[in-house]
C-alpha atoms as one frame of an Amber mdcrd trajectory, in Angstrom:
protein
   0.000   0.000   0.000   2.794   2.370   0.900   4.552   1.796  -2.449   1.424
   2.621  -4.436   1.013   5.908  -2.563   4.591   6.890  -3.309   4.141   5.973
  -6.952   0.993   8.066  -7.214   2.672  11.002  -5.484   5.672  10.823  -7.772
   3.420  10.567 -10.824   1.482  13.786 -10.217   4.391  16.212 -10.656   5.330
  14.533 -13.935   1.706  14.606 -15.055   1.467  18.309 -14.175   4.641  18.999
 -16.162   3.204  17.131 -19.145  -0.072  19.041 -18.951   1.817  22.338 -18.699
   4.045  21.371 -21.646   1.057  20.402 -23.818  -0.821  23.550 -22.785   2.118
  25.707 -23.858   2.228  23.939 -27.213  -1.504  24.411 -27.771  -1.344  28.080
 -26.783   1.684  28.550 -29.039  -0.162  27.088 -32.023  -3.169  29.326 -31.289
  -0.865  32.353 -31.031   0.618  31.446 -34.417  -2.881  31.010 -35.873  -3.959
  34.395 -34.479  -0.967  36.264 -35.904  -1.474  34.481 -39.226  -4.711  36.441
 -39.539  -2.959  39.807 -39.222  -2.310  40.958 -42.757  -0.314  44.018 -43.751
  -1.476  45.010 -47.257   1.718  45.866 -49.099   2.120  45.891 -52.844   2.609
  43.565 -54.661   2.118  40.825 -52.021   0.388  41.188 -48.649   2.472  40.207
 -45.639   1.238  38.363 -42.536   2.754  38.131 -39.081   3.273  34.359 -39.239
   7.051  34.575 -39.199   6.911  37.188 -36.440   4.926  34.666 -34.387   7.574
  32.017 -35.100  10.288  34.410 -33.893   8.427  35.181 -30.665   7.543  31.548
 -29.989  11.172  30.508 -30.363  12.450  33.301 -28.117   9.832  32.924 -25.386
   8.953  29.207 -25.470  12.345  27.790 -26.356  13.344  25.485 -29.177  11.362
  22.370 -28.252   8.018  23.957 -27.388   8.220  26.338 -30.348   8.981  23.416
 -32.675   5.954  21.469 -31.461   3.731  24.581 -31.484   4.562  25.159 -35.153
   4.107  21.459 -35.900   0.688  21.479 -34.222  -0.221  24.579 -36.252   0.539
  22.664 -39.458  -1.484  19.734 -38.131  -4.419  22.062 -37.498  -4.109  23.364
 -41.064  -4.036  19.802 -42.397  -7.215  19.008 -40.460  -8.892  21.872 -42.325
  -9.098  24.311 -39.427  -9.066  28.003 -40.450  -5.594  28.744 -39.090  -3.772
  29.710 -42.281  -3.526  33.329 -43.383  -6.864  34.967 -44.188  -8.566  32.193
 -42.161  -8.092  29.858 -45.101  -9.300  26.282 -44.661  -7.049  24.353 -46.987
  -6.233  20.816 -45.903  -4.136  20.498 -49.078  -1.900  23.443 -48.161   1.149
  21.178 -48.452   0.920  21.009 -52.259   0.601  24.763 -52.875   3.360  27.171
 -53.922   3.711  28.600 -50.400   4.005  25.217 -48.672   7.791  25.508 -48.398
   7.427  28.531 -46.141   4.911  26.690 -43.963   7.045  23.532 -43.833   9.947
  25.677 -42.634   8.136  26.994 -39.553   8.897  24.118 -37.139  12.518  23.904
 -38.261  12.997  27.686 -38.126  11.470  27.834 -34.641  13.821  25.085 -33.497
  16.890  26.759 -35.047  16.065  30.165 -33.551  15.446  28.631 -30.158  18.613
  26.512 -30.192  20.865  29.389 -31.269  19.246  31.695 -28.697  19.613  29.091
 -25.921  23.369  28.745 -26.491  23.959  31.942 -24.466  22.978  32.317 -20.816
  22.287  36.038 -21.164  21.819  36.698 -24.892  22.663  40.183 -26.095  20.715
  42.168 -28.650  23.136  41.047 -31.370  22.909  37.378 -30.355  19.108  37.552
 -30.303  19.110  39.164 -33.757  21.549  36.522 -35.030  19.328  33.703 -33.786
  16.310  35.189 -35.573  18.391  35.776 -38.701  19.363  32.075 -38.737  15.705
  31.097 -38.569  14.801  33.587 -41.285  17.405  31.983 -43.550  15.728  28.608
 -42.973  12.315  30.077 -43.841  13.508  31.763 -47.025  15.669  28.811 -48.132
  12.872  26.250 -47.861  10.193  28.642 -49.086  12.089  29.788 -52.171  13.248
  26.258 -53.007   9.663  24.987 -52.910   8.360  28.002 -54.839  10.948  27.410
 -57.579   9.182  24.161 -58.514   6.135  26.248 -59.437   7.666  29.350 -61.013
  11.290  28.414 -61.789  14.445  29.734 -60.164  14.479  32.897 -62.263  11.144
  33.976 -60.719  11.505  32.446 -57.246  13.669  35.240 -55.836  11.642  38.156
 -57.255   8.401  36.558 -56.031   9.495  34.783 -52.855  12.274  36.904 -51.363
  12.657  40.488 -52.546   9.140  41.722 -51.681   9.445  40.305 -48.160  12.913
  41.558 -47.177  11.904  44.982 -45.774   9.191  43.462 -43.580  11.531  40.639
 -42.544  13.952  43.229 -41.172  11.140  45.053 -39.345   9.861  41.789 -37.838
  13.379  40.913 -36.694  13.817  44.307 -35.016  10.374  44.076 -33.391  10.990
  40.550 -32.066  14.379  41.539 -30.636  12.758  44.589 -29.018  10.034  42.443
 -27.435  12.588  40.031 -25.996  14.882  42.764 -24.695  11.906  44.555 -23.096
  10.912  41.263 -21.467  14.428  40.842 -20.086  14.329  44.359 -18.599  10.784
  44.173 -17.194  10.774  40.611 -15.871  12.718  41.345 -12.637  10.541  44.379
 -11.933   7.269  42.556 -12.619   8.275  39.513 -10.574   9.052  41.785  -7.605
   5.512  43.188  -7.815   3.902  39.755  -7.726
């Protein structure tokens, strides 16, 4: 009887950790879905905040949770839930010209998180470098996939150049959010 009580007691903390982990992943995927709906109408191609969400998830959740949050987001899209940009319900998203960008999200989140986690107290430059590494993953996979549809001569003008200015702004904004969090966290925790 005593052994079963100890086993049950030792199981609850692990179960609570698992529930917390899964909750963070679900909330991360919902955060990504929410920012996917925010569209900035720029000519010639509108821009969403999907990659900005990936940056923030990687910086705040860490590499593993951000990876699984992005993976769950793609699973939700595959199930036909309206999580893609413009609340699109497209369970066949993975055969479209933009699928390479979407496929890159889990990997980019993992790369950003892993690079960021290599420093105990990441500086502004290190944070920007980690996001830049993830952005390279997103553009590399996205442009490669897009080239199958439009050819290499059109992949860069359609899949990279229009997005570069906003990519820089998203990088700066994500770094600013993380640095503000680092500055405010000690103050806020002292209030609570």
